[in-house]
matplotlib code that plots the C-alpha trace (Angstrom):
import matplotlib.pyplot as plt

x = [5.9, 3.3, 1.7, -1.3, -0.1, 1.2, -1.9, -3.5, -0.8, -1.4, -5.2, -4.8, -2.6, -4.8, -7.7, -5.8, -4.8, -8.1, -9.7, -6.1, -6.5, -10.3, -9.7, -12.3, -11.5, -13.4, -12.9, -13.9, -15.8, -13.0, -10.5, -9.0, -10.5, -8.4, -9.0, -12.7, -12.5, -10.8, -12.6, -15.5, -17.4, -16.8, -19.3, -18.8, -17.8, -21.5, -21.7, -17.8, -18.7, -21.5, -19.6, -16.8, -19.8, -21.3, -18.1, -18.0, -13.7, -11.1, -9.3, -10.6, -8.2, -9.7, -8.4, -9.4, -7.6, -6.2, -9.7, -11.9, -9.1, -9.7, -13.2, -13.3, -11.1, -12.6, -16.0, -14.1, -11.7, -11.2, -10.3, -7.1, -7.8, -4.8, -4.6, -1.8, -0.6, -0.3, 1.0, -2.9, -4.7, -6.9, -6.7, -9.8, -9.4, -5.9, -7.3, -9.0, -7.1, -8.5, -7.3, -9.2, -12.6, -11.9, -11.9, -14.8, -16.5, -15.1, -17.1, -19.8, -20.5, -23.9, -23.7, -23.6, -19.9, -21.2, -18.1, -18.0, -16.8, -14.1, -11.8, -9.3, -10.0, -8.4, -10.9, -13.8, -13.3, -14.5, -17.7, -21.4, -22.0, -20.5, -22.1, -21.6, -22.7, -26.1, -26.6, -26.0, -29.1, -31.7, -29.2, -29.2, -33.1, -33.8, -31.3, -33.6, -30.6, -30.7, -27.2, -24.5, -20.7, -20.4, -16.8, -14.9, -15.9, -17.6, -19.5, -21.4, -21.9, -23.3, -25.4, -26.9, -28.1, -29.4, -31.8, -32.9, -32.3, -30.4, -26.9, -24.0, -21.3, -18.0, -15.0, -12.4, -14.4, -11.5, -12.2, -11.9, -12.1, -9.8, -10.9, -14.9, -13.9, -11.0, -11.5, -15.3, -15.3, -18.5, -15.8, -15.5, -19.5, -19.4, -16.6, -18.8, -22.0, -20.4, -19.2, -22.7, -25.5, -27.7, -26.1, -27.3, -25.0, -24.8, -22.9, -21.0, -22.4, -18.9, -18.7, -18.6, -22.4, -22.4, -21.8, -24.9, -26.9, -26.6, -26.5, -29.6, -29.0, -26.8, -25.7, -24.1, -21.4, -23.7, -27.0, -26.3, -24.7, -28.5, -29.8, -28.3, -30.3, -33.8, -33.6, -35.4, -32.5, -29.8, -26.4, -24.3, -21.9, -20.6, -19.2, -16.5, -14.0, -13.7, -13.2, -17.0, -17.7, -16.3, -18.7, -21.6, -20.8, -20.3, -23.4, -25.2, -24.2, -27.0, -26.1, -23.8, -21.8, -19.2, -16.8, -17.7, -13.8, -12.0, -8.5, -10.6, -8.3, -7.9, -3.9, -4.4, -7.4, -5.2, -2.0, -3.5, -2.6, -3.4, 0.6, -0.1, -3.0, -1.5, 2.0, -0.1, -2.0, 1.3, 2.9, -0.7, 0.3, 0.7, -1.8, -4.5, -4.4, -6.0, -6.0, -8.6, -10.3, -10.6, -11.3, -14.6, -15.7, -16.1, -18.1, -20.0, -20.4, -20.4, -23.5, -25.5, -25.3, -26.4, -28.9, -30.5, -30.0, -31.1]
y = [15.6, 14.7, 11.6, 12.8, 13.5, 9.7, 8.3, 10.5, 8.5, 5.5, 5.6, 7.0, 4.5, 1.5, 3.2, 3.4, -0.7, -1.1, -0.3, -2.1, -5.3, -5.0, -6.2, -5.5, -5.5, -6.7, -5.6, -7.3, -4.9, -5.2, -3.4, -0.1, 3.0, 3.4, 0.4, 0.3, 3.3, 2.0, -1.1, -2.3, -3.3, -4.0, -6.5, -9.6, -13.1, -14.1, -11.0, -11.1, -14.7, -13.5, -10.9, -13.0, -14.6, -12.0, -10.4, -9.0, -8.9, -11.1, -10.1, -10.5, -9.2, -9.8, -7.7, -9.7, -12.7, -15.9, -18.0, -15.0, -15.2, -18.8, -18.5, -16.2, -18.4, -21.4, -19.9, -18.0, -21.4, -19.4, -15.9, -14.3, -14.5, -12.0, -11.5, -8.9, -10.3, -14.0, -14.0, -12.5, -15.3, -15.9, -17.6, -19.0, -21.2, -22.6, -24.2, -26.8, -28.5, -31.8, -34.8, -33.5, -33.5, -37.5, -38.0, -35.9, -38.4, -41.5, -40.5, -39.3, -40.7, -40.1, -36.9, -34.5, -31.4, -28.3, -26.7, -22.6, -20.6, -18.9, -21.7, -22.9, -24.9, -27.9, -28.5, -27.4, -30.4, -32.9, -30.6, -31.7, -28.2, -25.4, -21.5, -18.0, -16.6, -16.0, -19.3, -21.5, -21.3, -21.2, -24.5, -26.2, -25.7, -27.4, -30.4, -33.7, -34.2, -33.4, -33.7, -31.5, -30.7, -27.5, -26.0, -24.4, -21.8, -22.1, -19.7, -19.3, -22.9, -22.8, -20.0, -21.0, -24.6, -21.5, -20.8, -23.8, -26.1, -28.7, -30.4, -29.3, -30.3, -27.9, -28.5, -27.7, -28.0, -24.8, -23.0, -18.9, -15.7, -14.3, -10.4, -11.9, -13.8, -11.7, -8.0, -8.5, -9.0, -8.2, -6.3, -4.6, -4.7, -2.7, -0.3, 1.3, 1.2, 3.1, 5.6, 5.7, 4.3, 5.1, 2.9, 0.0, -2.9, -5.3, -9.0, -11.5, -13.9, -15.1, -13.3, -15.5, -16.4, -14.2, -10.9, -11.8, -12.6, -8.4, -7.9, -5.8, -7.4, -10.9, -10.9, -11.2, -8.3, -7.0, -8.0, -5.2, -3.1, -3.5, -3.3, 0.5, 1.4, 0.3, 0.5, 3.4, 4.5, 6.8, 5.7, 2.8, 0.1, -2.4, -5.4, -6.6, -5.4, -1.8, -1.5, -1.9, 1.1, 2.9, 1.0, 1.8, 5.3, 6.0, 4.1, 6.2, 9.3, 10.4, 7.8, 7.7, 4.5, 3.8, 0.6, -1.5, -1.9, 0.4, -1.5, -4.6, -5.1, -8.3, -7.5, -10.1, -8.0, -4.6, -6.6, -5.1, -2.1, 0.7, 0.1, -4.3, -3.5, -1.5, -3.9, -6.4, -5.3, -4.3, -7.7, -9.7, -12.0, -12.9, -15.6, -17.7, -21.0, -24.5, -27.8, -27.9, -30.7, -29.7, -26.7, -27.8, -30.5, -27.5, -25.6, -27.6, -28.1, -24.1, -23.8, -26.2, -24.4, -21.2, -22.8, -24.1, -20.9, -18.9]
z = [-1.5, 1.0, 2.3, 0.7, -2.5, -2.5, -1.8, -4.3, -6.7, -5.8, -5.6, -9.2, -10.3, -9.0, -11.1, -14.2, -13.6, -13.2, -16.1, -18.5, -16.5, -16.3, -12.9, -9.9, -6.4, -3.6, -0.2, 3.4, 6.0, 8.1, 5.6, 6.1, 5.4, 2.0, 1.0, 1.4, -1.0, -3.3, -3.5, -5.8, -3.7, 0.1, 2.2, 4.1, 3.5, 2.3, 0.1, -1.7, -2.4, -3.8, -5.7, -6.7, -9.0, -10.5, -11.4, -14.6, -15.7, -15.8, -13.2, -8.9, -6.4, -2.3, -0.7, 2.6, 4.8, 2.6, 2.6, 0.9, -1.8, -2.6, -2.3, -4.7, -6.7, -6.1, -7.6, -10.5, -12.0, -15.2, -14.3, -12.6, -8.3, -6.6, -3.2, -1.9, 0.6, 1.0, 5.2, 5.3, 6.9, 9.5, 12.9, 13.3, 10.0, 11.7, 13.9, 12.1, 10.0, 7.2, 10.0, 13.0, 10.8, 10.1, 13.3, 13.8, 11.9, 13.3, 16.2, 15.4, 12.5, 10.4, 11.5, 8.3, 8.7, 8.4, 7.5, 8.5, 5.3, 6.8, 7.2, 4.2, 0.9, 2.2, 5.2, 3.2, 0.6, 3.7, 4.1, 3.6, 3.6, 3.9, 5.1, 7.0, 10.3, 8.5, 6.8, 9.8, 11.3, 8.4, 7.3, 10.5, 10.9, 7.9, 7.7, 9.6, 12.1, 15.7, 15.8, 13.1, 13.4, 13.1, 12.9, 13.7, 15.4, 19.1, 20.4, 16.8, 17.3, 20.3, 18.8, 16.5, 19.2, 20.6, 17.7, 16.2, 19.7, 17.8, 19.3, 17.5, 18.1, 17.9, 15.9, 17.0, 21.2, 21.6, 17.8, 18.2, 16.3, 18.7, 18.0, 18.7, 21.7, 23.6, 22.7, 22.6, 25.8, 29.2, 30.1, 27.4, 26.6, 30.4, 29.9, 26.6, 28.1, 31.1, 28.3, 26.1, 28.6, 25.8, 23.1, 21.8, 21.5, 18.5, 18.1, 15.9, 16.6, 17.0, 20.0, 23.8, 24.7, 27.9, 25.7, 23.2, 25.8, 26.8, 23.6, 21.9, 17.8, 17.3, 13.5, 11.2, 9.9, 7.1, 9.1, 12.4, 9.3, 8.2, 11.9, 12.4, 9.4, 9.9, 14.3, 15.7, 17.8, 17.5, 19.2, 18.3, 19.7, 17.0, 18.5, 16.5, 13.8, 14.2, 10.1, 10.5, 12.3, 8.9, 6.8, 9.5, 9.8, 5.5, 5.0, 7.9, 8.7, 10.4, 13.0, 15.6, 15.8, 17.6, 18.4, 22.0, 21.9, 19.3, 19.9, 18.0, 15.1, 13.4, 11.9, 9.6, 7.5, 8.2, 6.1, 3.7, 1.9, -1.6, -1.7, -2.1, -4.0, -5.9, -6.9, -7.0, -10.2, -12.0, -11.3, -11.2, -8.4, -5.5, -7.4, -6.3, -7.2, -6.7, -8.0, -10.1, -8.8, -5.5, -5.9, -8.4, -5.0, -3.1, -5.4, -5.9, -1.0, -1.8, -4.7, -2.9, 0.1, -1.1, -3.0, 0.5, 2.5, -0.2]

ax = plt.figure().add_subplot(projection="3d")
ax.plot(x, y, z, "-o")
ax.set_aspect("equal")
plt.show()
């Protein structure tokens, strides 16, 4: 049997199980093309969180990294939330631990602690606010504080400080997404522009300042997609994880969209496969289980933060 036929059979079995289980598949825009195609919804972290709240389903499967599965479980405490591969972690989230947050509160008293959604639940439970890359500047602007603590991405902290004029203390000082820090660099930008000199550069705010300064647009994954649509240009280079290019091409086939660096791959995102999704649906595991008291606290922080930045 050909590989293509095998894939078709797996997809058919997933679709059948989705109906039987009343399941809903959430996928991040960095996922493999075939995973994006089987999903009921594809989006960024904020969009996935909102869709998790709206999903009319008994079972939610999260095709993303582990903090995304935690978010879905936090927002849906009475539903079964499955993460097909719990080893799909987030190197950025790994930078921040509860002890680092407690130490920062002691060192910088009376400053609000704002945490990126790209953190694990034990860290989120110690936050004052929980934000996404697109909502962070809005929230920081609204707060009556000239100094705030933000973690764990130093580049996003720097970007928010630029936009708001406030002091944003990065927590920890070296926190970063390895894909955006090392694989979307000035070198990669110059190399891509030498090949495609007419392309417009769109980058994620997790990229370093020297990259952002040379970009034509800086924004979250969803904001980059919208920019491809509305900007009056034909050709684009996306400075983020390469999976977003597939999504952009699918949404806007009339545009020419390429990755700024084709090797900018999040290996953790790519751990999620059709076969793992099928197995997860068949066995209804691995389930994401979070202590109800912790979940309730984090959900309250998240919903309050989302309301403030609506």
